[in-house]
C-alpha positions as a Markdown table, in Angstrom:
| # | Residue | x | y | z |
|---|---|---|---|---|
| 1 | Unk | 0.0 | 0.0 | 0.0 |
| 2 | Unk | 1.3 | 3.5 | -0.9 |
| 3 | Unk | 2.2 | 5.9 | 1.8 |
| 4 | Unk | 0.0 | 9.0 | 2.1 |
| 5 | Unk | 0.7 | 12.5 | 3.3 |
| 6 | Unk | -1.6 | 15.5 | 4.2 |
| 7 | Unk | 0.5 | 18.6 | 3.5 |
| 8 | Unk | -1.0 | 21.9 | 4.5 |
| 9 | Unk | 1.5 | 24.7 | 3.9 |
| 10 | Unk | 0.5 | 28.3 | 3.2 |
| 11 | Unk | 3.7 | 29.4 | 1.4 |
| 12 | Unk | 3.5 | 28.1 | -2.2 |
| 13 | Unk | 7.3 | 27.7 | -2.7 |
| 14 | Unk | 7.7 | 25.8 | 0.5 |
| 15 | Unk | 4.6 | 23.6 | -0.2 |
| 16 | Unk | 5.9 | 22.7 | -3.7 |
| 17 | Unk | 9.3 | 21.9 | -2.2 |
| 18 | Unk | 7.9 | 19.5 | 0.4 |
| 19 | Unk | 5.4 | 18.0 | -2.1 |
| 20 | Unk | 8.4 | 17.2 | -4.4 |
| 21 | Unk | 10.2 | 15.6 | -1.5 |
| 22 | Unk | 7.2 | 13.5 | -0.5 |
| 23 | Unk | 6.6 | 12.4 | -4.2 |
| 24 | Unk | 10.2 | 11.4 | -4.5 |
| 25 | Unk | 9.8 | 9.2 | -1.4 |
| 26 | Unk | 6.8 | 7.5 | -3.0 |
| 27 | Unk | 3.9 | 9.3 | -1.2 |
| 28 | Unk | 0.4 | 10.0 | -2.4 |
| 29 | Unk | -0.1 | 13.6 | -1.3 |
| 30 | Unk | -3.2 | 15.6 | -0.5 |
| 31 | Unk | -3.0 | 19.4 | -0.2 |
| 32 | Unk | -6.0 | 21.3 | 1.1 |
| 33 | Unk | -6.7 | 24.9 | 0.0 |
| 34 | Unk | -8.5 | 26.0 | 3.2 |
| 35 | Unk | -8.5 | 25.2 | 6.9 |
| 36 | Unk | -12.0 | 23.7 | 6.5 |
| 37 | Unk | -10.7 | 21.4 | 3.7 |
| 38 | Unk | -7.8 | 20.4 | 5.9 |
| 39 | Unk | -10.1 | 19.1 | 8.6 |
| 40 | Unk | -12.5 | 17.5 | 6.1 |
| 41 | Unk | -9.6 | 15.6 | 4.5 |
| 42 | Unk | -8.3 | 14.4 | 7.9 |
| 43 | Unk | -11.8 | 13.2 | 8.8 |
| 44 | Unk | -12.1 | 11.3 | 5.6 |
| 45 | Unk | -8.6 | 9.7 | 5.2 |
| 46 | Unk | -6.1 | 8.2 | 7.6 |
| 47 | Unk | -2.7 | 9.5 | 6.5 |
| 48 | Unk | 0.7 | 8.1 | 7.2 |
| 49 | Unk | 2.1 | 11.6 | 7.6 |
| 50 | Unk | 0.6 | 15.0 | 8.5 |
| 51 | Unk | 2.7 | 18.1 | 7.9 |
| 52 | Unk | 1.8 | 21.8 | 7.8 |
| 53 | Unk | 1.6 | 25.3 | 9.2 |
| 54 | Unk | -0.1 | 25.1 | 12.6 |
| 55 | Unk | -1.9 | 28.3 | 11.6 |
| 56 | Unk | -2.5 | 27.1 | 8.0 |
| 57 | Unk | -3.8 | 29.9 | 5.8 |
| 58 | Unk | -3.9 | 32.2 | 8.8 |
| 59 | Unk | -0.2 | 33.4 | 8.9 |
| 60 | Unk | 0.9 | 35.7 | 11.7 |
| 61 | Unk | -2.0 | 34.6 | 13.9 |
| 62 | Unk | -2.6 | 32.2 | 16.7 |
| 63 | Unk | -5.6 | 30.6 | 15.1 |
| 64 | Unk | -4.6 | 26.9 | 15.3 |
| 65 | Unk | -8.0 | 25.3 | 15.8 |
| 66 | Unk | -8.1 | 23.4 | 12.4 |
| 67 | Unk | -4.8 | 21.7 | 13.0 |
| 68 | Unk | -5.8 | 21.0 | 16.6 |
| 69 | Unk | -8.9 | 19.2 | 15.2 |
| 70 | Unk | -6.6 | 17.2 | 12.9 |
| 71 | Unk | -4.3 | 16.4 | 15.8 |
| 72 | Unk | -7.2 | 15.0 | 17.8 |
| 73 | Unk | -8.1 | 12.8 | 14.8 |
| 74 | Unk | -4.6 | 11.5 | 14.3 |
| 75 | Unk | -3.2 | 11.5 | 17.9 |
| 76 | Unk | -3.9 | 7.8 | 18.7 |
| 77 | Unk | -2.3 | 6.6 | 15.5 |
| 78 | Unk | 0.7 | 8.9 | 16.0 |
| 79 | Unk | 1.2 | 7.8 | 19.6 |
| 80 | Unk | 1.0 | 4.1 | 18.5 |
| 81 | Unk | 3.7 | 4.7 | 15.8 |
| 82 | Unk | 1.3 | 4.2 | 12.9 |
| 83 | Unk | 1.5 | 7.9 | 11.7 |
| 84 | Unk | 3.9 | 10.9 | 11.8 |
| 85 | Unk | 2.7 | 14.4 | 12.6 |
| 86 | Unk | 4.6 | 17.7 | 12.6 |
| 87 | Unk | 3.4 | 21.3 | 12.4 |
| 88 | Unk | 5.6 | 24.4 | 12.3 |
| 89 | Unk | 5.2 | 28.2 | 12.6 |
| 90 | Unk | 7.2 | 31.3 | 13.0 |
| 91 | Unk | 4.6 | 32.7 | 15.4 |
| 92 | Unk | 5.8 | 32.3 | 19.0 |
| 93 | Unk | 2.3 | 32.5 | 20.5 |
| 94 | Unk | 1.0 | 29.9 | 18.0 |
| 95 | Unk | 3.9 | 27.6 | 18.9 |
| 96 | Unk | 3.3 | 28.0 | 22.6 |
| 97 | Unk | -0.5 | 27.3 | 22.2 |
| 98 | Unk | 0.2 | 24.3 | 20.1 |
| 99 | Unk | 2.7 | 23.0 | 22.6 |
| 100 | Unk | 0.2 | 23.6 | 25.4 |
| 101 | Unk | -2.4 | 21.5 | 23.5 |
| 102 | Unk | 0.1 | 18.7 | 22.9 |
| 103 | Unk | 0.4 | 19.3 | 19.1 |
| 104 | Unk | 3.9 | 18.4 | 17.7 |
| 105 | Unk | 5.1 | 21.9 | 16.6 |
| 106 | Unk | 8.5 | 23.3 | 15.8 |
| 107 | Unk | 9.5 | 26.9 | 15.2 |
| 108 | Unk | 10.4 | 27.0 | 11.5 |
| 109 | Unk | 13.0 | 29.6 | 12.2 |
| 110 | Unk | 14.9 | 27.2 | 14.5 |
| 111 | Unk | 18.1 | 25.5 | 13.3 |
| 112 | Unk | 16.7 | 22.0 | 13.3 |
| 113 | Unk | 13.3 | 22.6 | 11.7 |
| 114 | Unk | 14.2 | 21.6 | 8.2 |
| 115 | Unk | 16.1 | 18.6 | 9.5 |
| 116 | Unk | 13.0 | 17.4 | 11.4 |
| 117 | Unk | 10.8 | 17.7 | 8.4 |
| 118 | Unk | 13.2 | 15.8 | 6.2 |
| 119 | Unk | 13.6 | 13.1 | 8.8 |
| 120 | Unk | 9.8 | 12.9 | 9.0 |
| 121 | Unk | 9.6 | 12.2 | 5.3 |
| 122 | Unk | 12.6 | 9.9 | 5.0 |
| 123 | Unk | 11.9 | 7.8 | 8.0 |
| 124 | Unk | 8.3 | 6.8 | 7.4 |
C-alpha cells in the first residue's frame, strides 16, 4: 500500500518543495486549500504523515483550531507509531499554544526545523 501525506503549507514555494520531496519518497499527497478542507480531508482519510503550518492559511495569527482538530483525529495513530505528525510556525504564540495542546510543533526559524521535516519524510 502506498504511503500518504496530508501537506497543509501556506507558502507556495515551501509547499511545492515538500510535495516534491514526498513524491520522490513515494507518497500520495493531498494538499488542502483552506483550513476547512484540511479538517475534512483528515476526517475522511487516515494518512501516514501529517505536515503543515499550525496556523494554516492564517499566517501571523494564533488561530490553530483546524490543526488541533486534525491532531485529535490523528493523535492515537501517532502515539502508537502508525503515523507521523509535525506542524511548524514562526509565530511564537501559536507555537506555545500548540505545545500547550500537545500538538507536535517546531518553530520554522529554528536551526533543526528543516532537518526534522526531512527526517519525518525519509523515516516513514
